[in-house]
N, C-alpha and C positions, 0 to 999 in steps of 0.2 A: 603466137608465132613471131612476134616481134622480139621476144627474148632470146636473142641469138648471142652466144658468148663471145663471138669475134668482134663485136661492136663495143665502143667506149661508153655509150649511153643508151638508155631507152626512154621513151616519153609516154606519159599517161595523158590521154587527151580524148574526152568524150566527142561524140559527133556534133554536138551543138555549139562548139566553141570556134570562134574566129581569133587568130593570133595576128598581132602586127607583123609587118614584113621583116622587121629586124630581130624577131623574137629569138630564133635559134642562135643567131650570131652573138647577141647579148649574153645569152646563157652560156655558150661555149667559152666566150671571153672571161666570164665569171669563174667558171670551173677551172680555166687555165691559170688565173691569178691566185686561186686558193685551192691547193691540192687536197686539203682536209675537208672541202666542201663536197658532200655526197648527194645532196638533193636541193633542188632550187626550183622556184617557179615565179611567174609574174603575179600580179594582183588583179582583183576585179572588184566592182561594187564600191560603195562609199566607206567601207570599213577597211582601215589599213591593217593587214594581217602580219603575223610574224612566222607562221608555219606554212610551208609550201602547200598549195592546193593540189587536188587530184587533177583538175584540168589544166594542162599545160605544164606538168611537173616533169622535170628532167631527173633522172636517177643514174648515178654513176655505177657502171657495170661491175667494176672491180669490187666495189663495196657490196653490191647486191649479191653476186655469186658467192661471195665468201660466207655470207649468212643464210642464203636462200638457194641452195643447190637444186632444189626441186621446183623452183619458181615461187611466185607468191602463195603464201599459205591460204588454202581454201577455207577461210573462216571469217565470220563477221568482224569488221574492224581491221581488216588486213592493211588498209591504206594508212591508218593511224598507228598501228603497231610498228610499222617500219620506220615512222618518224621517232618513236620512242627508242627503238633499237639504235638508230643513229646517234641520238643524244646520249643514251646510256653508255655506248661504246666510245664516247669522246670525239665523235665527228661533228661537223657543222652542217646546219641547214639554213636556208635563206629564202626570203621573198624579196624580189626587186619590185618595190612598191610603185616605182615610176613606169614600170613595163606592164601595161594593162592589156588583158585579153577580155573577150566579151562572150558571155553566155547568152544565146538566143532564147533558151527556154527558162521559165521562171524557176528558181531555186526550190527544190523540194516538190516540183510537180509530179514526179513519178513515185516517190516514196513517202510524201507527206511528213518528212523528218522521223519516220518510224525507225528506219535503219539507224539513224544517228543516236536515238535514245537507247536502242537495244544493243548497239555496238559498245556504247559506254558502259553498259552493264556487263557484257561478256568480257570486257577488258579490265573489269574491276575498278572502275572510276570511284574514288571516294565521294560519298554523298555531298560533303560540303563543297568539293570541287565541281561536281555536277550542278549543284544548286548555284554556284557562282557563275557557271557557264550560262545557265538558264537566265539569271538576272542580267548578265552582260548582254545577251542576245535579245532579251525582252526589250530592254531600254535603248540599245544602241545599234543593233544590226537591222537595218532596213530590209536587207535581202531576206533574212529569216522571218522577220516580222514577229509580232506579239503572238499571234496564233501558232506560228511555227515553233516558237520557243516553249509554249505551253505543250504543244504535242510532243516535242522532244523530251520535256521533263516528265510527261505522263507515261511514255513508253519506257523511259529509264526506270521509273518507280514501279511499274506494273509488270514488266517483262521478266519471265523466269526462264533463264537459259537451259537448253537441252542438255541431257547427259553426255551426248556425243554429236559429232557432225558440225555442220556450218554454224549452227546457232548455239553451240556449246561454249563454256568458259575457256579462255586461253589457259595455257599451263601456269602453274604457280609462280615460275620465275618471271614470266612476263607480267602477270598481275602485280607482283611485288615491286617490279621495276617501275611500272606505271605509278603505283601508289607512292613509292619513295620520292619519285620526282614531283608528284603532286603535293606531297607534304611540304617539300622545300618551297615550291611556288606559293602555297597557301600561306606559309610563315612569312615570305617576302611580302605578299599583298597585305597581310595584317600589319607587318611593320610599317609599310608605307602609309596605310590608313591611319595608324596611330600617330605617326609623325605629322601628317597633315592636320589632325585634329589638335595636336599639341601646338603647332604654328598658329592655327586659328585662335586658340585660346590665348596664347601669348600676345597676339595682335589685338584682341579685345581688352586684355589687361593694359597694354600700352596705351591704347585709345583713351581709357579711363584716366 
């Protein structure tokens, strides 16, 4: 019912979230400064993120109705798909890391990270990218935790998408868009890793 076309923005916010008093004002100021910004949120937890969260996420309506005339697609991974859509179409997304909101319920309490792993499969995540996310969450994401990361990886590897409906694969154009972006990001991470190794090797040689 909140998706009314006459409004400039809609907000995704679960019932267990508390927002700071200046949250909406800061968001609207950010959107006014950057016309190409179509999605933004604050941050939460100890991990500084770069992709807007579902909780407290503002979405620019002009972008939304241009691509989603029937509202959000009723398919697993819809909150991630719209982020990929924004990036693939040349729009900007942003997280205001200093604007923190608070979740009262523990992350994953309702889904046990099952939907995370399964939606990664239905969106066609590359195995190397999914594994990289597992490693990152396992070692650095305190909110997900080690068991949460393991569950996410397990459901990604074992889930078999349905032929139709909510649990089916996204269309080929969406899957290819996701994989194309992940290939670029994977190459970028590999280059950074090789560069760091080279710097470490040169320092050791210099020390000798």
